[in-house]
N, C-alpha and C positions, 0 to 999 in steps of 0.2 A: 460241701462247703456251704455254710449258711449265707443268706442274702447279706447280712451285716458284715460277715467276713469278706465276701466278694466285693462289696462296695469299698471296703478299706484296702483291698488288694488292687483295685482297678485304677489305672492312670488314664485320664481322658485328655487328649490334645497334646500337641507337640511341646507346649510349654511345661506341662506337668511331667512328661516323659523326660525332657531335657533336664529339668531340675533334679529328677531322681537319678538319672544316669551321669550327668556331668556336673551336678551341683550348681547349675547356672542355667537360666532360661533366656539368655540374650539371643539376638537374631541369629548369630553364628551357630549357637548350640541347637536352636530349633531347626535350622537348615540341615545340620548334621543328622538330626533325628529323622527328617524326611528322607535324606539320602540313604541312611542305614535301613530304613523301612522299605524303600524302593528296591534296594539291592538284596533285601531279605537277610541281612547280616544279624539283625536282632529280631526277637519274637514280638514284632509290632504289626498291628493289623489296621486296615482301613475299615471303618464302620460308617455306613451311610447315615448322615445326620449328626454324627459325632466327630467325624474326622479320624485321627489316629487314636488307637487305644492299645494299651499294654497292661499286663499283669505284673505287679512288682515281683511276685514269686517266680514267674517265668523268666524275668530279666535276671533275678538273682541266681536262679538255677543255670542260666546260660553262662553267666560270668564265672560261677563255680566250676562249671565244666571246662571253660577256657583255662582257668587256673590249674586244673588237674592235668590238662594236656601239656602244660609247660614244665611239669615236674619230670625230672630225669630219673 
């Protein structure tokens, strides 16, 4: 993956992650992001100096996998 593609794929901070996952970056959504990261429910990581980071592609893959697990 090139640097340009990686920078487009990277979400930095609870606000960006909340906007991507919940389509909302209010206080409640940001708090849910911190909770899900702490419980390791979503592929979100803590990066010193940046706070929370996540890759859009990793989140999409995670949700795709969840969708597949619900198919009977």
